[in-house]
PDB file of N, H, CA, C and O in Angstrom:
ATOM      1  N   MET A   1     -33.662 -11.224  -5.857  1.00  0.00           N
ATOM      2  CA  MET A   1     -32.859 -12.238  -6.711  1.00  0.00           C
ATOM      3  C   MET A   1     -31.538 -12.456  -6.116  1.00  0.00           C
ATOM      4  O   MET A   1     -30.656 -11.600  -6.194  1.00  0.00           O
ATOM      5  N   ILE A   2     -31.350 -13.778  -5.418  1.00  0.00           N
ATOM      6  H   ILE A   2     -32.066 -14.474  -5.355  1.00  0.00           H
ATOM      7  CA  ILE A   2     -29.664 -13.615  -5.109  1.00  0.00           C
ATOM      8  C   ILE A   2     -28.924 -14.241  -6.372  1.00  0.00           C
ATOM      9  O   ILE A   2     -29.286 -15.252  -6.975  1.00  0.00           O
ATOM     10  N   PRO A   3     -27.812 -13.442  -6.658  1.00  0.00           N
ATOM     11  CA  PRO A   3     -27.439 -13.862  -8.204  1.00  0.00           C
ATOM     12  C   PRO A   3     -26.308 -15.294  -7.581  1.00  0.00           C
ATOM     13  O   PRO A   3     -25.595 -15.266  -6.578  1.00  0.00           O
ATOM     14  N   GLU A   4     -26.459 -16.291  -8.444  1.00  0.00           N
ATOM     15  H   GLU A   4     -27.038 -16.315  -9.259  1.00  0.00           H
ATOM     16  CA  GLU A   4     -25.452 -17.616  -8.499  1.00  0.00           C
ATOM     17  C   GLU A   4     -24.182 -17.534  -9.070  1.00  0.00           C
ATOM     18  O   GLU A   4     -24.106 -16.980 -10.167  1.00  0.00           O
ATOM     19  N   PRO A   5     -22.939 -18.073  -8.434  1.00  0.00           N
ATOM     20  CA  PRO A   5     -21.642 -18.013  -8.214  1.00  0.00           C
ATOM     21  C   PRO A   5     -21.450 -18.153 -10.155  1.00  0.00           C
ATOM     22  O   PRO A   5     -22.014 -19.140 -10.628  1.00  0.00           O
ATOM     23  N   GLY A   6     -20.856 -17.411 -10.966  1.00  0.00           N
ATOM     24  H   GLY A   6     -20.398 -16.610 -10.582  1.00  0.00           H
ATOM     25  CA  GLY A   6     -20.679 -18.065 -12.085  1.00  0.00           C
ATOM     26  C   GLY A   6     -21.499 -16.973 -13.028  1.00  0.00           C
ATOM     27  O   GLY A   6     -21.070 -16.530 -14.093  1.00  0.00           O
ATOM     28  N   ASP A   7     -22.559 -16.688 -12.517  1.00  0.00           N
ATOM     29  H   ASP A   7     -22.908 -17.048 -11.651  1.00  0.00           H
ATOM     30  CA  ASP A   7     -23.810 -15.787 -13.523  1.00  0.00           C
ATOM     31  C   ASP A   7     -22.909 -14.753 -14.157  1.00  0.00           C
ATOM     32  O   ASP A   7     -22.247 -13.923 -13.534  1.00  0.00           O
ATOM     33  N   ALA A   8     -22.961 -14.896 -15.428  1.00  0.00           N
ATOM     34  H   ALA A   8     -23.499 -15.571 -15.934  1.00  0.00           H
ATOM     35  CA  ALA A   8     -22.334 -13.663 -16.118  1.00  0.00           C
ATOM     36  C   ALA A   8     -22.822 -12.613 -16.345  1.00  0.00           C
ATOM     37  O   ALA A   8     -22.205 -11.647 -16.794  1.00  0.00           O
ATOM     38  N   ASN A   9     -24.294 -12.652 -16.002  1.00  0.00           N
ATOM     39  H   ASN A   9     -24.795 -13.437 -15.637  1.00  0.00           H
ATOM     40  CA  ASN A   9     -25.538 -11.585 -16.340  1.00  0.00           C
ATOM     41  C   ASN A   9     -25.533 -10.595 -14.513  1.00  0.00           C
ATOM     42  O   ASN A   9     -25.997  -9.490 -14.232  1.00  0.00           O
ATOM     43  N   ARG A  10     -24.838 -11.565 -13.688  1.00  0.00           N
ATOM     44  H   ARG A  10     -24.461 -12.463 -13.916  1.00  0.00           H
ATOM     45  CA  ARG A  10     -25.193 -10.284 -12.541  1.00  0.00           C
ATOM     46  C   ARG A  10     -24.591  -9.218 -12.348  1.00  0.00           C
ATOM     47  O   ARG A  10     -23.396  -9.028 -12.575  1.00  0.00           O
ATOM     48  N   GLU A  11     -25.661  -8.145 -11.753  1.00  0.00           N
ATOM     49  H   GLU A  11     -26.632  -8.299 -11.569  1.00  0.00           H
ATOM     50  CA  GLU A  11     -25.085  -6.909 -11.762  1.00  0.00           C
ATOM     51  C   GLU A  11     -24.306  -6.581 -10.357  1.00  0.00           C
ATOM     52  O   GLU A  11     -24.757  -6.942  -9.270  1.00  0.00           O
ATOM     53  N   ILE A  12     -22.972  -5.787 -10.526  1.00  0.00           N
ATOM     54  H   ILE A  12     -22.606  -5.494 -11.409  1.00  0.00           H
ATOM     55  CA  ILE A  12     -21.777  -5.850  -9.647  1.00  0.00           C
ATOM     56  C   ILE A  12     -22.331  -4.112  -9.107  1.00  0.00           C
ATOM     57  O   ILE A  12     -22.798  -3.316  -9.922  1.00  0.00           O
ATOM     58  N   THR A  13     -22.150  -3.771  -7.562  1.00  0.00           N
ATOM     59  H   THR A  13     -21.771  -4.417  -6.900  1.00  0.00           H
ATOM     60  CA  THR A  13     -22.110  -2.765  -7.398  1.00  0.00           C
ATOM     61  C   THR A  13     -21.230  -2.317  -6.714  1.00  0.00           C
ATOM     62  O   THR A  13     -20.658  -2.971  -5.843  1.00  0.00           O
ATOM     63  N   ILE A  14     -20.942  -0.944  -7.045  1.00  0.00           N
ATOM     64  H   ILE A  14     -21.407  -0.413  -7.753  1.00  0.00           H
ATOM     65  CA  ILE A  14     -19.508  -0.188  -6.506  1.00  0.00           C
ATOM     66  C   ILE A  14     -20.259   0.694  -5.606  1.00  0.00           C
ATOM     67  O   ILE A  14     -21.437   0.918  -5.885  1.00  0.00           O
ATOM     68  N   THR A  15     -19.681   1.275  -4.460  1.00  0.00           N
ATOM     69  H   THR A  15     -18.725   1.093  -4.233  1.00  0.00           H
ATOM     70  CA  THR A  15     -20.168   2.485  -3.665  1.00  0.00           C
ATOM     71  C   THR A  15     -19.469   3.507  -4.190  1.00  0.00           C
ATOM     72  O   THR A  15     -18.397   3.470  -4.796  1.00  0.00           O
ATOM     73  N   GLU A  16     -20.155   4.424  -3.914  1.00  0.00           N
ATOM     74  H   GLU A  16     -21.025   4.454  -3.422  1.00  0.00           H
ATOM     75  CA  GLU A  16     -19.853   5.711  -4.345  1.00  0.00           C
ATOM     76  C   GLU A  16     -18.473   6.172  -3.953  1.00  0.00           C
ATOM     77  O   GLU A  16     -17.811   6.833  -4.753  1.00  0.00           O
ATOM     78  N   THR A  17     -18.212   5.997  -3.292  1.00  0.00           N
ATOM     79  H   THR A  17     -18.750   5.460  -2.642  1.00  0.00           H
ATOM     80  CA  THR A  17     -16.565   6.359  -2.411  1.00  0.00           C
ATOM     81  C   THR A  17     -15.490   5.593  -3.350  1.00  0.00           C
ATOM     82  O   THR A  17     -14.333   6.006  -3.428  1.00  0.00           O
ATOM     83  N   PHE A  18     -15.863   4.648  -3.936  1.00  0.00           N
ATOM     84  H   PHE A  18     -16.803   4.313  -3.873  1.00  0.00           H
ATOM     85  CA  PHE A  18     -15.013   3.913  -4.943  1.00  0.00           C
ATOM     86  C   PHE A  18     -14.765   4.921  -5.569  1.00  0.00           C
ATOM     87  O   PHE A  18     -15.549   5.851  -5.760  1.00  0.00           O
ATOM     88  N   HIS A  19     -12.927   4.780  -6.198  1.00  0.00           N
ATOM     89  H   HIS A  19     -12.290   4.024  -6.044  1.00  0.00           H
ATOM     90  CA  HIS A  19     -12.714   5.804  -7.032  1.00  0.00           C
ATOM     91  C   HIS A  19     -11.189   4.874  -7.739  1.00  0.00           C
ATOM     92  O   HIS A  19     -10.776   3.919  -7.082  1.00  0.00           O
ATOM     93  N   LEU A  20     -10.628   5.169  -8.766  1.00  0.00           N
ATOM     94  H   LEU A  20     -10.963   5.945  -9.299  1.00  0.00           H
ATOM     95  CA  LEU A  20      -9.563   4.544  -9.352  1.00  0.00           C
ATOM     96  C   LEU A  20      -8.297   5.247  -8.578  1.00  0.00           C
ATOM     97  O   LEU A  20      -8.496   6.398  -8.189  1.00  0.00           O
ATOM     98  N   GLN A  21      -7.330   4.806  -8.384  1.00  0.00           N
ATOM     99  H   GLN A  21      -7.168   3.871  -8.701  1.00  0.00           H
ATOM    100  CA  GLN A  21      -6.295   5.708  -8.024  1.00  0.00           C
ATOM    101  C   GLN A  21      -4.894   6.056  -8.972  1.00  0.00           C
ATOM    102  O   GLN A  21      -4.063   5.322  -9.508  1.00  0.00           O
ATOM    103  N   THR A  22      -5.059   7.548  -8.904  1.00  0.00           N
ATOM    104  H   THR A  22      -5.733   8.145  -8.469  1.00  0.00           H
ATOM    105  CA  THR A  22      -4.097   7.803 -10.150  1.00  0.00           C
ATOM    106  C   THR A  22      -2.573   7.663  -9.976  1.00  0.00           C
ATOM    107  O   THR A  22      -2.160   7.631  -8.817  1.00  0.00           O
ATOM    108  N   ASP A  23      -1.914   7.598 -10.728  1.00  0.00           N
ATOM    109  H   ASP A  23      -2.249   7.624 -11.669  1.00  0.00           H
ATOM    110  CA  ASP A  23      -0.659   7.141 -10.474  1.00  0.00           C
ATOM    111  C   ASP A  23       0.149   8.090  -9.853  1.00  0.00           C
ATOM    112  O   ASP A  23       1.274   7.748  -9.490  1.00  0.00           O
ATOM    113  N   ASP A  24      -0.342   9.508  -9.631  1.00  0.00           N
ATOM    114  H   ASP A  24      -1.256   9.785  -9.926  1.00  0.00           H
ATOM    115  CA  ASP A  24       0.390  10.539  -8.681  1.00  0.00           C
ATOM    116  C   ASP A  24       0.109   9.812  -7.113  1.00  0.00           C
ATOM    117  O   ASP A  24       1.010   9.665  -6.287  1.00  0.00           O
ATOM    118  N   GLU A  25      -1.290   9.406  -6.899  1.00  0.00           N
ATOM    119  H   GLU A  25      -2.022   9.525  -7.570  1.00  0.00           H
ATOM    120  CA  GLU A  25      -1.606   8.845  -5.642  1.00  0.00           C
ATOM    121  C   GLU A  25      -0.896   7.729  -5.116  1.00  0.00           C
ATOM    122  O   GLU A  25      -0.271   7.681  -4.057  1.00  0.00           O
ATOM    123  N   LEU A  26      -1.091   6.653  -6.143  1.00  0.00           N
ATOM    124  H   LEU A  26      -1.599   6.691  -7.004  1.00  0.00           H
ATOM    125  CA  LEU A  26       0.054   5.751  -5.958  1.00  0.00           C
ATOM    126  C   LEU A  26       1.745   5.817  -5.405  1.00  0.00           C
ATOM    127  O   LEU A  26       2.394   5.365  -4.462  1.00  0.00           O
ATOM    128  N   TYR A  27       1.970   6.614  -6.538  1.00  0.00           N
ATOM    129  H   TYR A  27       1.442   6.981  -7.304  1.00  0.00           H
ATOM    130  CA  TYR A  27       3.635   7.136  -6.304  1.00  0.00           C
ATOM    131  C   TYR A  27       3.576   7.719  -4.943  1.00  0.00           C
ATOM    132  O   TYR A  27       4.200   7.135  -4.056  1.00  0.00           O
ATOM    133  N   ASP A  28       2.849   8.892  -4.631  1.00  0.00           N
ATOM    134  H   ASP A  28       2.342   9.366  -5.351  1.00  0.00           H
ATOM    135  CA  ASP A  28       2.684   9.498  -3.059  1.00  0.00           C
ATOM    136  C   ASP A  28       2.763   8.291  -1.913  1.00  0.00           C
ATOM    137  O   ASP A  28       3.590   8.268  -1.001  1.00  0.00           O
ATOM    138  N   LYS A  29       1.732   7.296  -2.150  1.00  0.00           N
ATOM    139  H   LYS A  29       1.060   7.314  -2.891  1.00  0.00           H
ATOM    140  CA  LYS A  29       1.603   6.571  -1.293  1.00  0.00           C
ATOM    141  C   LYS A  29       3.026   5.748  -0.970  1.00  0.00           C
ATOM    142  O   LYS A  29       3.490   5.625   0.163  1.00  0.00           O
ATOM    143  N   GLU A  30       3.685   5.156  -2.314  1.00  0.00           N
ATOM    144  H   GLU A  30       3.307   5.256  -3.235  1.00  0.00           H
ATOM    145  CA  GLU A  30       4.809   4.311  -2.506  1.00  0.00           C
ATOM    146  C   GLU A  30       5.909   5.635  -1.720  1.00  0.00           C
ATOM    147  O   GLU A  30       6.607   5.281  -0.770  1.00  0.00           O
ATOM    148  N   LEU A  31       5.943   6.443  -1.987  1.00  0.00           N
ATOM    149  H   LEU A  31       5.376   6.730  -2.758  1.00  0.00           H
ATOM    150  CA  LEU A  31       7.191   7.280  -1.649  1.00  0.00           C
ATOM    151  C   LEU A  31       7.225   7.465  -0.176  1.00  0.00           C
ATOM    152  O   LEU A  31       8.343   7.455   0.339  1.00  0.00           O
ATOM    153  N   LYS A  32       6.088   7.650   0.662  1.00  0.00           N
ATOM    154  H   LYS A  32       5.180   7.659   0.243  1.00  0.00           H
ATOM    155  CA  LYS A  32       5.870   7.879   1.864  1.00  0.00           C
ATOM    156  C   LYS A  32       6.120   6.510   2.690  1.00  0.00           C
ATOM    157  O   LYS A  32       6.463   6.481   3.872  1.00  0.00           O
ATOM    158  N   GLN A  33       5.867   5.263   1.783  1.00  0.00           N
ATOM    159  H   GLN A  33       5.588   5.287   0.823  1.00  0.00           H
ATOM    160  CA  GLN A  33       6.371   4.150   2.964  1.00  0.00           C
ATOM    161  C   GLN A  33       7.616   3.704   2.881  1.00  0.00           C
ATOM    162  O   GLN A  33       8.091   2.979   3.755  1.00  0.00           O
ATOM    163  N   ILE A  34       8.512   4.219   1.456  1.00  0.00           N
ATOM    164  H   ILE A  34       8.126   4.808   0.746  1.00  0.00           H
ATOM    165  CA  ILE A  34       9.876   4.040   1.260  1.00  0.00           C
ATOM    166  C   ILE A  34      10.560   4.933   2.257  1.00  0.00           C
ATOM    167  O   ILE A  34      11.652   4.553   2.681  1.00  0.00           O
ATOM    168  N   GLU A  35       9.982   6.250   2.755  1.00  0.00           N
ATOM    169  H   GLU A  35       9.095   6.558   2.411  1.00  0.00           H
ATOM    170  CA  GLU A  35      10.685   6.978   3.697  1.00  0.00           C
ATOM    171  C   GLU A  35      10.483   6.616   4.802  1.00  0.00           C
ATOM    172  O   GLU A  35      11.449   6.849   5.530  1.00  0.00           O
ATOM    173  N   ALA A  36       9.223   5.889   5.555  1.00  0.00           N
ATOM    174  H   ALA A  36       8.438   5.700   4.964  1.00  0.00           H
ATOM    175  CA  ALA A  36       9.180   5.544   6.708  1.00  0.00           C
ATOM    176  C   ALA A  36       9.979   4.072   6.504  1.00  0.00           C
ATOM    177  O   ALA A  36      10.274   3.699   7.640  1.00  0.00           O
ATOM    178  N   ASP A  37      10.355   3.281   5.708  1.00  0.00           N
ATOM    179  H   ASP A  37      10.116   3.584   4.786  1.00  0.00           H
ATOM    180  CA  ASP A  37      11.277   2.167   5.875  1.00  0.00           C
ATOM    181  C   ASP A  37      12.863   2.686   6.165  1.00  0.00           C
ATOM    182  O   ASP A  37      13.635   2.325   7.053  1.00  0.00           O
ATOM    183  N   ASP A  38      13.046   3.646   5.108  1.00  0.00           N
ATOM    184  H   ASP A  38      12.419   3.939   4.387  1.00  0.00           H
ATOM    185  CA  ASP A  38      14.532   4.401   5.395  1.00  0.00           C
ATOM    186  C   ASP A  38      14.457   4.692   6.799  1.00  0.00           C
ATOM    187  O   ASP A  38      15.461   4.338   7.416  1.00  0.00           O
ATOM    188  N   GLN A  39      13.558   5.233   7.476  1.00  0.00           N
ATOM    189  H   GLN A  39      12.742   5.521   6.975  1.00  0.00           H
ATOM    190  CA  GLN A  39      13.867   5.773   8.901  1.00  0.00           C
ATOM    191  C   GLN A  39      13.721   4.825   9.567  1.00  0.00           C
ATOM    192  O   GLN A  39      14.469   4.877  10.544  1.00  0.00           O
ATOM    193  N   ALA A  40      12.873   3.596   9.526  1.00  0.00           N
ATOM    194  H   ALA A  40      12.266   3.554   8.732  1.00  0.00           H
ATOM    195  CA  ALA A  40      13.124   2.842  10.238  1.00  0.00           C
ATOM    196  C   ALA A  40      14.483   2.159  10.423  1.00  0.00           C
ATOM    197  O   ALA A  40      14.961   1.902  11.527  1.00  0.00           O
ATOM    198  N   ILE A  41      15.228   1.811   8.912  1.00  0.00           N
ATOM    199  H   ILE A  41      14.840   2.021   8.015  1.00  0.00           H
ATOM    200  CA  ILE A  41      16.615   0.991   8.880  1.00  0.00           C
ATOM    201  C   ILE A  41      17.263   2.171   9.930  1.00  0.00           C
ATOM    202  O   ILE A  41      17.638   1.831  11.052  1.00  0.00           O
ATOM    203  N   GLN A  42      17.342   3.275   9.570  1.00  0.00           N
ATOM    204  H   GLN A  42      17.037   3.550   8.658  1.00  0.00           H
ATOM    205  CA  GLN A  42      18.198   4.493  10.082  1.00  0.00           C
ATOM    206  C   GLN A  42      18.195   4.385  11.683  1.00  0.00           C
ATOM    207  O   GLN A  42      19.293   4.405  12.239  1.00  0.00           O
ATOM    208  N   THR A  43      16.993   4.269  12.487  1.00  0.00           N
ATOM    209  H   THR A  43      16.101   4.253  12.035  1.00  0.00           H
ATOM    210  CA  THR A  43      16.559   3.928  13.629  1.00  0.00           C
ATOM    211  C   THR A  43      17.522   2.844  14.014  1.00  0.00           C
ATOM    212  O   THR A  43      18.246   3.003  14.997  1.00  0.00           O
ATOM    213  N   ILE A  44      17.570   1.726  13.275  1.00  0.00           N
ATOM    214  H   ILE A  44      16.982   1.597  12.476  1.00  0.00           H
ATOM    215  CA  ILE A  44      17.745   0.466  13.839  1.00  0.00           C
ATOM    216  C   ILE A  44      19.403   0.407  13.870  1.00  0.00           C
ATOM    217  O   ILE A  44      20.044  -0.254  14.687  1.00  0.00           O
ATOM    218  N   LEU A  45      19.953   1.203  12.850  1.00  0.00           N
ATOM    219  H   LEU A  45      19.433   1.740  12.186  1.00  0.00           H
ATOM    220  CA  LEU A  45      21.383   0.851  12.605  1.00  0.00           C
ATOM    221  C   LEU A  45      21.908   2.081  13.635  1.00  0.00           C
ATOM    222  O   LEU A  45      23.006   1.787  14.107  1.00  0.00           O
ATOM    223  N   LEU A  46      21.538   3.034  13.976  1.00  0.00           N
ATOM    224  H   LEU A  46      20.646   3.273  13.592  1.00  0.00           H
ATOM    225  CA  LEU A  46      22.019   4.009  15.133  1.00  0.00           C
ATOM    226  C   LEU A  46      21.983   3.269  16.668  1.00  0.00           C
ATOM    227  O   LEU A  46      22.502   3.822  17.637  1.00  0.00           O
ATOM    228  N   GLY A  47      21.436   2.206  16.746  1.00  0.00           N
ATOM    229  H   GLY A  47      21.014   1.756  15.959  1.00  0.00           H
ATOM    230  CA  GLY A  47      21.303   1.588  18.052  1.00  0.00           C
ATOM    231  C   GLY A  47      22.046   0.684  17.887  1.00  0.00           C
ATOM    232  O   GLY A  47      22.086  -0.040  18.881  1.00  0.00           O
ATOM    233  N   LEU A  48      22.955   0.225  16.724  1.00  0.00           N
ATOM    234  H   LEU A  48      22.923   0.813  15.916  1.00  0.00           H
ATOM    235  CA  LEU A  48      23.997  -1.050  16.899  1.00  0.00           C
ATOM    236  C   LEU A  48      25.236  -0.278  17.258  1.00  0.00           C
ATOM    237  O   LEU A  48      25.372   0.945  17.254  1.00  0.00           O
ATOM    238  N   PRO A  49      26.114  -1.203  17.571  1.00  0.00           N
ATOM    239  CA  PRO A  49      27.345  -0.751  17.853  1.00  0.00           C
ATOM    240  C   PRO A  49      27.953  -0.595  16.629  1.00  0.00           C
ATOM    241  O   PRO A  49      27.582  -1.290  15.682  1.00  0.00           O
ATOM    242  N   GLU A  50      28.797   0.184  16.514  1.00  0.00           N
ATOM    243  H   GLU A  50      29.098   0.748  17.283  1.00  0.00           H
ATOM    244  CA  GLU A  50      29.774   0.980  15.637  1.00  0.00           C
ATOM    245  C   GLU A  50      30.080  -0.635  14.912  1.00  0.00           C
ATOM    246  O   GLU A  50      29.584  -1.135  13.903  1.00  0.00           O
ATOM    247  N   ASP A  51      30.725  -0.981  15.525  1.00  0.00           N
ATOM    248  H   ASP A  51      31.128  -0.574  16.345  1.00  0.00           H
ATOM    249  CA  ASP A  51      31.914  -2.084  14.792  1.00  0.00           C
ATOM    250  C   ASP A  51      30.714  -3.270  13.967  1.00  0.00           C
ATOM    251  O   ASP A  51      31.178  -4.122  13.210  1.00  0.00           O
ATOM    252  N   ILE A  52      29.367  -3.202  14.190  1.00  0.00           N
ATOM    253  H   ILE A  52      28.990  -2.510  14.806  1.00  0.00           H
ATOM    254  CA  ILE A  52      28.578  -4.262  13.571  1.00  0.00           C
ATOM    255  C   ILE A  52      28.290  -3.984  12.031  1.00  0.00           C
ATOM    256  O   ILE A  52      28.087  -4.905  11.240  1.00  0.00           O
ATOM    257  N   TYR A  53      28.287  -2.730  11.692  1.00  0.00           N
ATOM    258  H   TYR A  53      28.451  -1.982  12.334  1.00  0.00           H
ATOM    259  CA  TYR A  53      27.873  -1.804  10.412  1.00  0.00           C
ATOM    260  C   TYR A  53      28.725  -0.807  10.057  1.00  0.00           C
ATOM    261  O   TYR A  53      28.552   0.026   9.167  1.00  0.00           O
ATOM    262  N   ALA A  54      29.667  -0.928  10.801  1.00  0.00           N
ATOM    263  H   ALA A  54      29.808  -1.605  11.524  1.00  0.00           H
ATOM    264  CA  ALA A  54      31.172  -0.087   9.858  1.00  0.00           C
ATOM    265  C   ALA A  54      32.034  -0.651   9.240  1.00  0.00           C
ATOM    266  O   ALA A  54      32.925  -0.003   8.692  1.00  0.00           O
TER     267      ALA A  54
END
């Protein structure tokens, strides 16, 4: 049976590999992204002439 949109009784399937991310996992991902962003900014600044950013 194909559930209709808006059917409150339809069953929702979730794959076995699905899990909720913990705060630690999210924090680690955010920290890695911040570090990558900082590295990119530093690389850009090092490539600019000194009088632009000094």
